[in-house]
C-alpha beads as a LAMMPS data file, in Angstrom:
LAMMPS data file: protein, C-alpha beads

194 atoms
193 bonds

1 atom types
1 bond types

-500.0 500.0 xlo xhi
-500.0 500.0 ylo yhi
-500.0 500.0 zlo zhi

Masses

1 110.0

Atoms # bond

1 1 1 0.000 0.000 0.000
2 1 1 2.801 2.399 0.890
3 1 1 4.473 1.670 -2.458
4 1 1 1.403 2.766 -4.426
5 1 1 1.107 6.020 -2.488
6 1 1 4.788 6.718 -3.006
7 1 1 4.503 5.966 -6.726
8 1 1 1.585 8.355 -7.102
9 1 1 3.447 11.106 -5.283
10 1 1 6.580 10.656 -7.365
11 1 1 4.783 10.916 -10.718
12 1 1 6.093 13.926 -12.647
13 1 1 3.760 16.894 -12.570
14 1 1 3.410 19.194 -15.546
15 1 1 5.261 22.434 -15.045
16 1 1 3.113 25.496 -14.577
17 1 1 2.867 27.377 -17.869
18 1 1 5.060 30.474 -18.155
19 1 1 2.715 33.095 -19.605
20 1 1 5.537 35.625 -20.099
21 1 1 7.433 33.146 -22.262
22 1 1 4.216 32.351 -24.120
23 1 1 3.611 36.042 -24.719
24 1 1 7.163 36.484 -26.052
25 1 1 6.723 33.596 -28.511
26 1 1 3.338 34.885 -29.641
27 1 1 4.745 38.398 -30.151
28 1 1 7.738 37.113 -32.099
29 1 1 6.184 34.327 -34.135
30 1 1 2.381 34.098 -33.996
31 1 1 1.222 37.723 -33.936
32 1 1 1.556 38.349 -37.678
33 1 1 -1.289 35.924 -38.370
34 1 1 -3.098 35.575 -35.034
35 1 1 -2.454 39.032 -33.426
36 1 1 -0.523 39.658 -30.221
37 1 1 -3.582 38.860 -28.092
38 1 1 -4.813 35.916 -30.170
39 1 1 -7.646 37.900 -31.774
40 1 1 -6.733 37.498 -35.433
41 1 1 -8.024 40.273 -37.654
42 1 1 -7.491 38.090 -40.737
43 1 1 -10.717 36.153 -41.461
44 1 1 -8.823 33.159 -42.883
45 1 1 -6.851 32.735 -39.637
46 1 1 -8.460 31.561 -36.410
47 1 1 -8.962 33.601 -33.307
48 1 1 -7.031 31.795 -30.580
49 1 1 -7.890 34.056 -27.642
50 1 1 -9.899 32.307 -24.928
51 1 1 -9.565 28.939 -26.705
52 1 1 -9.118 25.970 -24.392
53 1 1 -5.365 25.569 -23.866
54 1 1 -5.621 21.785 -24.130
55 1 1 -7.127 22.171 -27.599
56 1 1 -4.427 24.588 -28.766
57 1 1 -1.744 22.293 -27.376
58 1 1 -3.258 19.291 -29.184
59 1 1 -3.392 21.190 -32.483
60 1 1 0.228 22.356 -32.181
61 1 1 1.329 18.786 -31.409
62 1 1 -0.608 17.522 -34.416
63 1 1 0.916 20.157 -36.707
64 1 1 4.355 19.128 -35.467
65 1 1 3.709 15.396 -35.963
66 1 1 2.075 15.924 -39.361
67 1 1 -1.278 14.529 -38.240
68 1 1 -2.803 17.913 -39.082
69 1 1 -1.498 19.176 -42.396
70 1 1 -0.890 22.888 -42.901
71 1 1 2.509 23.811 -44.362
72 1 1 2.743 27.159 -42.544
73 1 1 1.722 25.850 -39.140
74 1 1 3.749 22.659 -39.538
75 1 1 6.862 24.787 -40.067
76 1 1 6.220 26.893 -36.987
77 1 1 5.247 23.960 -34.778
78 1 1 8.338 22.001 -35.836
79 1 1 10.471 24.655 -34.128
80 1 1 8.539 24.576 -30.848
81 1 1 9.423 22.525 -27.787
82 1 1 6.626 20.955 -25.717
83 1 1 7.181 23.740 -23.147
84 1 1 6.901 26.426 -25.852
85 1 1 3.619 24.919 -27.036
86 1 1 2.253 24.792 -23.502
87 1 1 3.311 28.376 -22.767
88 1 1 1.751 29.675 -25.991
89 1 1 -1.463 27.695 -25.468
90 1 1 -1.982 28.996 -21.947
91 1 1 -1.009 32.560 -22.869
92 1 1 -3.554 32.918 -25.696
93 1 1 -6.169 31.093 -23.624
94 1 1 -5.746 33.772 -20.950
95 1 1 -6.757 36.538 -23.390
96 1 1 -10.360 37.620 -23.906
97 1 1 -11.764 36.813 -27.335
98 1 1 -13.183 39.666 -29.365
99 1 1 -16.815 39.157 -30.353
100 1 1 -17.737 38.246 -33.894
101 1 1 -20.874 38.939 -35.881
102 1 1 -23.143 36.997 -38.197
103 1 1 -23.397 38.839 -41.518
104 1 1 -25.788 36.821 -43.695
105 1 1 -29.404 37.600 -42.780
106 1 1 -30.706 35.158 -45.410
107 1 1 -29.021 32.115 -43.882
108 1 1 -28.795 32.872 -40.157
109 1 1 -31.972 30.887 -39.406
110 1 1 -30.572 27.837 -41.228
111 1 1 -27.262 28.217 -39.388
112 1 1 -29.046 28.436 -36.048
113 1 1 -31.170 25.376 -36.880
114 1 1 -28.081 23.295 -37.704
115 1 1 -26.085 24.574 -34.732
116 1 1 -28.835 24.113 -32.152
117 1 1 -30.744 21.112 -33.503
118 1 1 -28.773 19.492 -36.297
119 1 1 -30.577 17.931 -39.237
120 1 1 -32.277 14.815 -37.882
121 1 1 -33.435 13.305 -41.175
122 1 1 -29.811 13.289 -42.421
123 1 1 -28.367 12.225 -39.061
124 1 1 -26.403 15.456 -38.632
125 1 1 -25.790 16.124 -34.959
126 1 1 -26.361 19.547 -33.445
127 1 1 -23.099 21.477 -33.074
128 1 1 -24.309 22.640 -29.652
129 1 1 -24.243 19.070 -28.389
130 1 1 -20.443 19.173 -28.246
131 1 1 -19.535 22.847 -28.576
132 1 1 -22.172 24.138 -26.135
133 1 1 -25.227 26.352 -26.677
134 1 1 -23.133 29.526 -26.715
135 1 1 -20.104 28.006 -28.481
136 1 1 -17.921 27.799 -25.373
137 1 1 -16.899 24.185 -26.085
138 1 1 -15.668 21.749 -23.452
139 1 1 -12.092 21.935 -22.173
140 1 1 -9.819 19.139 -23.411
141 1 1 -12.598 17.775 -25.639
142 1 1 -14.251 20.301 -27.954
143 1 1 -12.960 23.713 -29.021
144 1 1 -14.563 27.030 -28.298
145 1 1 -16.283 28.306 -31.461
146 1 1 -18.017 31.447 -30.208
147 1 1 -17.143 34.456 -32.378
148 1 1 -14.771 32.530 -34.652
149 1 1 -14.274 34.008 -38.139
150 1 1 -16.836 32.539 -40.534
151 1 1 -14.218 32.258 -43.315
152 1 1 -11.991 30.145 -41.078
153 1 1 -14.879 27.922 -39.954
154 1 1 -16.017 27.418 -43.566
155 1 1 -12.476 26.431 -44.495
156 1 1 -12.145 23.922 -41.647
157 1 1 -15.569 22.324 -42.164
158 1 1 -14.860 22.031 -45.890
159 1 1 -11.463 20.449 -45.186
160 1 1 -13.078 17.956 -42.824
161 1 1 -15.798 17.183 -45.375
162 1 1 -13.368 16.779 -48.273
163 1 1 -10.929 14.587 -46.323
164 1 1 -8.146 17.178 -46.264
165 1 1 -8.251 17.684 -42.505
166 1 1 -8.095 14.249 -40.937
167 1 1 -7.320 14.809 -37.260
168 1 1 -10.862 14.360 -35.905
169 1 1 -13.018 11.467 -37.093
170 1 1 -16.166 12.832 -35.428
171 1 1 -15.896 16.153 -37.296
172 1 1 -15.089 14.374 -40.554
173 1 1 -18.261 12.305 -40.197
174 1 1 -20.451 15.323 -39.404
175 1 1 -18.998 17.608 -42.083
176 1 1 -19.266 14.862 -44.732
177 1 1 -23.045 15.288 -44.584
178 1 1 -23.082 19.088 -44.989
179 1 1 -23.342 20.907 -48.308
180 1 1 -21.662 24.234 -49.075
181 1 1 -24.755 26.300 -48.243
182 1 1 -25.164 24.592 -44.853
183 1 1 -21.479 24.991 -44.036
184 1 1 -21.605 28.708 -44.835
185 1 1 -24.813 29.168 -42.848
186 1 1 -23.571 27.435 -39.698
187 1 1 -20.168 29.166 -39.933
188 1 1 -21.839 32.567 -40.135
189 1 1 -24.089 31.716 -37.191
190 1 1 -21.063 30.604 -35.142
191 1 1 -19.352 33.939 -35.851
192 1 1 -22.194 35.692 -34.037
193 1 1 -22.389 33.364 -31.041
194 1 1 -21.765 34.873 -27.610

Bonds

1 1 1 2
2 1 2 3
3 1 3 4
4 1 4 5
5 1 5 6
6 1 6 7
7 1 7 8
8 1 8 9
9 1 9 10
10 1 10 11
11 1 11 12
12 1 12 13
13 1 13 14
14 1 14 15
15 1 15 16
16 1 16 17
17 1 17 18
18 1 18 19
19 1 19 20
20 1 20 21
21 1 21 22
22 1 22 23
23 1 23 24
24 1 24 25
25 1 25 26
26 1 26 27
27 1 27 28
28 1 28 29
29 1 29 30
30 1 30 31
31 1 31 32
32 1 32 33
33 1 33 34
34 1 34 35
35 1 35 36
36 1 36 37
37 1 37 38
38 1 38 39
39 1 39 40
40 1 40 41
41 1 41 42
42 1 42 43
43 1 43 44
44 1 44 45
45 1 45 46
46 1 46 47
47 1 47 48
48 1 48 49
49 1 49 50
50 1 50 51
51 1 51 52
52 1 52 53
53 1 53 54
54 1 54 55
55 1 55 56
56 1 56 57
57 1 57 58
58 1 58 59
59 1 59 60
60 1 60 61
61 1 61 62
62 1 62 63
63 1 63 64
64 1 64 65
65 1 65 66
66 1 66 67
67 1 67 68
68 1 68 69
69 1 69 70
70 1 70 71
71 1 71 72
72 1 72 73
73 1 73 74
74 1 74 75
75 1 75 76
76 1 76 77
77 1 77 78
78 1 78 79
79 1 79 80
80 1 80 81
81 1 81 82
82 1 82 83
83 1 83 84
84 1 84 85
85 1 85 86
86 1 86 87
87 1 87 88
88 1 88 89
89 1 89 90
90 1 90 91
91 1 91 92
92 1 92 93
93 1 93 94
94 1 94 95
95 1 95 96
96 1 96 97
97 1 97 98
98 1 98 99
99 1 99 100
100 1 100 101
101 1 101 102
102 1 102 103
103 1 103 104
104 1 104 105
105 1 105 106
106 1 106 107
107 1 107 108
108 1 108 109
109 1 109 110
110 1 110 111
111 1 111 112
112 1 112 113
113 1 113 114
114 1 114 115
115 1 115 116
116 1 116 117
117 1 117 118
118 1 118 119
119 1 119 120
120 1 120 121
121 1 121 122
122 1 122 123
123 1 123 124
124 1 124 125
125 1 125 126
126 1 126 127
127 1 127 128
128 1 128 129
129 1 129 130
130 1 130 131
131 1 131 132
132 1 132 133
133 1 133 134
134 1 134 135
135 1 135 136
136 1 136 137
137 1 137 138
138 1 138 139
139 1 139 140
140 1 140 141
141 1 141 142
142 1 142 143
143 1 143 144
144 1 144 145
145 1 145 146
146 1 146 147
147 1 147 148
148 1 148 149
149 1 149 150
150 1 150 151
151 1 151 152
152 1 152 153
153 1 153 154
154 1 154 155
155 1 155 156
156 1 156 157
157 1 157 158
158 1 158 159
159 1 159 160
160 1 160 161
161 1 161 162
162 1 162 163
163 1 163 164
164 1 164 165
165 1 165 166
166 1 166 167
167 1 167 168
168 1 168 169
169 1 169 170
170 1 170 171
171 1 171 172
172 1 172 173
173 1 173 174
174 1 174 175
175 1 175 176
176 1 176 177
177 1 177 178
178 1 178 179
179 1 179 180
180 1 180 181
181 1 181 182
182 1 182 183
183 1 183 184
184 1 184 185
185 1 185 186
186 1 186 187
187 1 187 188
188 1 188 189
189 1 189 190
190 1 190 191
191 1 191 192
192 1 192 193
193 1 193 194
């Protein structure tokens, strides 16, 4: 019994993230595309502010390993140590995300329907089931979507659907059932979530 208690106590604990080091890396490397506070102003690039750090860490690890293919991000991630990734992830997660806005009045109702209720007759799950009713996600499981750029979300859903992005089977299966109009509608709705 004593041995098991000792073993549990001697297990290595993850070092506390160094937000100052994360901020320095973001300022020197990430800010051009994602902004110094993680609130990208470029619609094709994701907002990282307030994203779950576990999710950011997973994505950086997958860029580095090649599981998630993106030539730009793979190059940056290849240069990062596990500590760098952790520091960056926790730094941008500590920043407040800027709100986004839905822009397409004609499709916002369709986007809301898909996000909140899915499309039952085509076995498309509601986005809210995993990402939450307000898009806050679930730490270590599902990313925060609230306020994300619609262009970025369209790109990612299309990549999942078309088999380009292969690092999440569940998203590949859901996106495979969506057409372009539905993807654009739900992406626009997500941009306005708060």
